[in-house]
Structure formats: structure tokens, C-alpha cells
C-alpha positions in Angstrom: 115.4 88.6 101.4 113.6 87.2 104.4 110.7 83.7 104.7 108.2 85.9 103.0 109.6 84.7 99.7 108.0 81.2 100.0 104.7 82.9 99.6 105.2 84.3 96.2 106.5 80.4 95.3 109.1 80.0 92.0 108.4 82.6 90.0 108.5 84.9 92.9 112.2 83.9 94.2 113.0 84.6 90.7 111.3 87.3 89.9 113.8 88.7 93.4 116.6 87.9 92.8 116.4 88.4 89.6 115.6 92.5 90.5 118.8 92.3 92.8 120.9 91.2 90.3 119.7 94.5 87.8 120.5 97.1 90.9 123.6 95.3 93.0 125.3 93.9 89.4 126.1 91.1 91.6 125.8 87.3 91.8 122.1 86.8 94.1 121.3 83.4 96.3 118.4 83.5 99.0 117.4 81.1 101.5 114.4 79.9 100.0 116.4 79.6 96.0 118.5 77.2 97.8 115.9 75.3 99.8 114.3 74.9 95.7 117.1 73.8 94.4 118.3 71.4 97.4 114.7 70.0 96.8 114.8 69.3 93.4 117.9 67.9 93.5 117.1 65.2 96.1 114.0 64.3 93.9 112.2 64.7 97.4 107.8 65.1 96.3 107.1 66.5 100.6 108.9 68.6 102.5 107.5 69.7 105.9 109.1 73.0 107.3 108.4 74.3 110.2 109.2 78.5 111.9 109.5 79.6 115.2 
């Protein structure tokens, strides 16, 4: 998955991961889902993100 997964929000990312799990039968993770988990775990309310 790519940074495009950020565009679809939390539910879009989970949909992508479910699809990959179903197709591969393997555990899945993405940069986006890891980032979302970290933001929630740290109770952050705002994050600045830059991509070059």
C-alpha cells in the first residue's frame, strides 16, 4: 500500500487491510495504519505531515 491510503481515512485503510488479509491469508499492516495507531496511543489531536 502507498501513501494514497491516507486519502481514504481510517475506514478506507481498514478496508484495504481486510482485503489484503483475505487475499493472502497473512497478517497485514501499513504505514498508514501504524501511524493512526500511534496517534491514538499518544492521544494526539493534531499532527503535521510533510511529504517530499
